[in-house]
C-alpha positions in Angstrom: 79.5 71.8 81.6 78.2 70.0 84.7 81.4 67.8 84.9 83.6 70.8 84.5 81.9 72.5 87.5 82.2 69.5 89.6 85.9 69.1 88.7 86.5 72.7 89.6 84.6 72.5 93.0 86.5 69.3 93.8 89.9 71.2 93.7 91.2 70.3 90.4 94.4 71.9 89.9 95.3 74.4 87.1 98.0 72.1 85.7 97.9 68.2 85.9 100.5 67.0 88.3 102.1 64.3 86.2 105.4 63.3 84.4 104.6 65.6 81.4 104.5 68.6 83.8 107.9 67.6 85.4 109.6 67.3 82.0 108.1 70.7 80.9 109.5 72.4 84.1 113.0 70.8 83.5 113.0 72.0 79.8 111.9 75.5 80.8 114.6 75.8 83.4 117.1 74.5 81.0 116.1 77.2 78.6 116.4 79.8 81.1 119.9 78.6 82.1 121.0 78.4 78.4 119.8 81.9 77.5 121.6 83.4 80.5 124.7 81.5 79.7 125.0 81.9 76.0 123.5 85.4 75.9 126.1 86.4 78.5 123.3 87.9 80.7 125.0 86.5 83.9 123.2 84.9 86.8 123.4 81.5 85.2 124.1 79.7 88.3 121.7 81.8 90.2 118.9 80.8 87.8 119.7 77.2 88.0 120.0 77.2 91.8 116.8 79.1 92.2 114.9 76.7 90.1 116.3 73.6 92.0 115.8 75.4 95.4 112.2 76.2 94.5 111.5 72.6 93.7 113.0 71.3 97.0 111.5 74.0 99.1 108.0 73.7 97.6 108.1 70.0 98.1 109.1 70.4 101.7 106.6 73.2 102.4 103.8 71.2 100.9 104.5 68.3 103.2 104.9 70.7 106.2 101.7 72.6 105.6 99.7 69.4 105.2 101.1 68.4 108.7 100.5 71.8 110.5 97.4 73.2 108.8 95.1 71.6 111.3 96.8 73.1 114.5 96.6 76.8 114.9 99.6 77.0 117.2 101.7 75.1 114.5 100.3 77.6 111.8 101.5 80.5 114.0 105.0 79.0 114.3 105.1 78.5 110.4 104.0 82.0 109.8 106.8 83.2 112.1 109.2 81.1 110.1 108.1 82.8 107.0 108.7 86.1 108.6 112.1 85.1 109.8 113.2 83.9 106.2 111.7 87.1 104.7 113.7 89.3 107.1 117.0 87.5 106.4 116.4 87.4 102.6 115.4 91.1 102.4 118.0 92.2 104.9 120.9 90.3 103.2 119.8 91.8 99.8 119.6 95.1 101.3 123.0 95.2 102.9 125.9 92.9 103.7 126.7 94.8 106.7 125.5 94.0 110.3 122.5 96.2 110.1 120.5 93.8 107.8 118.4 92.6 110.7 116.7 95.9 110.8 114.6 94.7 107.8 112.4 93.1 110.5 111.0 96.5 111.3 109.4 97.4 108.0 108.2 94.0 107.3 106.7 93.4 110.6 105.1 96.8 110.9 103.5 96.4 107.5 102.3 92.8 107.8 101.3 92.4 111.4 98.6 95.1 111.7 96.9 93.8 108.5 96.9 90.2 109.7 95.6 91.1 113.1 92.8 93.2 111.6 91.8 90.4 109.4 91.6 87.9 112.3 90.0 90.3 114.8 87.2 91.2 112.3 86.6 87.6 111.3 87.4 88.3 107.5 90.1 85.8 107.8 89.1 82.5 109.5 91.7 81.3 112.0 92.4 78.2 110.0 95.8 77.2 108.6 94.4 76.8 105.1 93.4 80.4 105.0 96.0 82.1 107.2 99.1 80.5 105.6 98.6 81.7 102.0 97.4 85.1 102.9 100.2 85.7 105.2 102.7 84.4 102.6 101.3 86.8 100.1 101.5 89.8 102.4 105.0 88.9 103.8 106.2 88.4 100.2 105.1 91.9 99.3 106.7 93.5 102.3 109.9 91.7 101.6 110.2 93.1 98.1 109.3 96.6 99.1 111.9 96.7 101.9 114.5 95.4 99.8 114.0 97.5 96.7 113.3 100.8 98.6 116.4 100.3 100.9 118.8 99.2 98.2 117.8 102.0 95.7 118.0 104.5 98.6 121.5 103.4 99.5 122.8 103.4 95.9 121.3 106.7 95.3 123.0 108.1 98.4 126.3 106.5 97.3 126.2 107.8 93.8 125.1 111.4 94.8 127.3 111.7 97.9 128.5 115.2 96.7 124.8 116.4 96.7 124.3 115.1 100.1 127.3 117.1 101.4 126.1 120.1 99.6 122.7 119.9 101.4 124.5 119.5 104.6 126.5 122.6 103.9 123.4 124.6 103.3 122.3 123.7 107.0 120.0 120.7 106.4 120.1 118.0 109.1 121.6 114.6 108.2 118.2 113.0 107.9 116.8 115.8 105.7 119.8 115.8 103.4 119.5 112.0 102.9 115.8 112.1 102.3 116.1 115.0 99.7 118.4 112.8 97.8 117.0 109.3 98.3 113.2 109.7 98.5 112.2 109.7 94.9 114.5 106.7 94.0 113.3 104.7 97.0 109.6 105.4 96.2 110.1 103.6 92.8 109.9 100.4 94.8 106.1 100.9 94.8 105.8 100.8 91.0 105.4 96.9 90.6 102.7 96.9 93.1 101.0 99.9 91.7 101.2 98.5 88.1 100.1 95.1 89.3 96.9 96.7 90.8 96.2 98.9 87.8 96.5 96.0 85.3 94.7 93.4 87.3 92.0 91.6 85.1 93.3 93.3 82.0 96.9 91.8 81.9 97.0 89.4 84.6 94.8 87.3 86.8 96.6 86.9 90.1 97.0 83.7 92.1 94.3 84.5 94.7 91.7 85.0 92.1 92.6 81.9 90.0 92.8 79.8 93.1 89.4 80.7 94.3 87.9 80.2 91.0 89.3 76.8 90.8 88.1 76.1 94.2 84.5 76.7 93.1 84.1 80.3 94.3 82.0 82.7 92.1 83.8 85.2 89.9 82.5 88.1 92.2 83.7 86.5 95.4 87.1 85.7 93.9 87.3 89.3 92.5 86.5 90.8 95.9 89.1 88.7 97.7 91.7 89.5 95.0 90.9 93.3 95.3 91.4 93.2 99.0 94.7 91.5 98.7 95.9 94.0 96.1 94.8 96.9 98.3 96.4 95.3 101.4 99.6 94.9 99.5 99.6 98.6 98.5 99.3 99.5 102.2 101.8 97.1 103.3 104.3 97.9 100.8 103.9 101.7 101.3 104.5 101.1 105.1 107.6 99.0 104.4 109.0 101.3 101.9 108.5 104.4 104.1 110.0 102.8 107.2 112.9 101.5 105.2 113.7 104.9 103.8 113.5 106.3 107.4 116.1 103.7 108.6 118.4 104.6 105.7 117.9 108.5 106.2 118.6 108.1 109.9 121.8 106.1 109.2 120.5 103.1 111.0 120.6 100.9 108.0 123.9 101.5 106.2 125.9 99.9 103.3 128.5 97.3 103.9 131.9 98.9 104.4 
């Protein structure tokens, strides 16, 4: 028991990083590719490229974080890089048109206030090892909510164009007509975050909780941090979804012609 506690407190990883782990990842990726191909699910190349890109990107990011984590100015630049990549990824999935860069608004408006609040109150120490993972979690949540809410709103407006026209004919303004049709569908972007929060501890043990436990934190401390992360994500994703829906309803973000 004592040896186990020492191993955990010294930063033992959840999985041993060795040849067996590498082989297991290759086999699992091959299974995913094979199922998509032979099951005619599509996305075969996307699954393969995603797996390979993840390996390359995580290797590179691990080296970069190790180099910048001691310098707060470099940490800030790295967080801005994560934000820029999130904007491009979410925006390009949202629309192929020139308005994709508007994804910067909901992502930034959701994440920035929470990060600033954490740093100002001292809840988040201004150290790279603390800021980078928390910022990554929050930006990732905003990315997903922005893309899902915007894409679903645009699809709904395209499919129910006649209803939008009918609402306009009844005297509703453009924004109100679009909101009437698209709001409910866009709001479903919050379902994954809501379900994750509802089932935490019962179905899943999220990364922040597991990471703190492996780092030697008490279950109570790990649970408190994880609860904060989940609630922060609910707030951030709600803001991102709301602002994205507004951008679509006002005709600022439009589908590619």
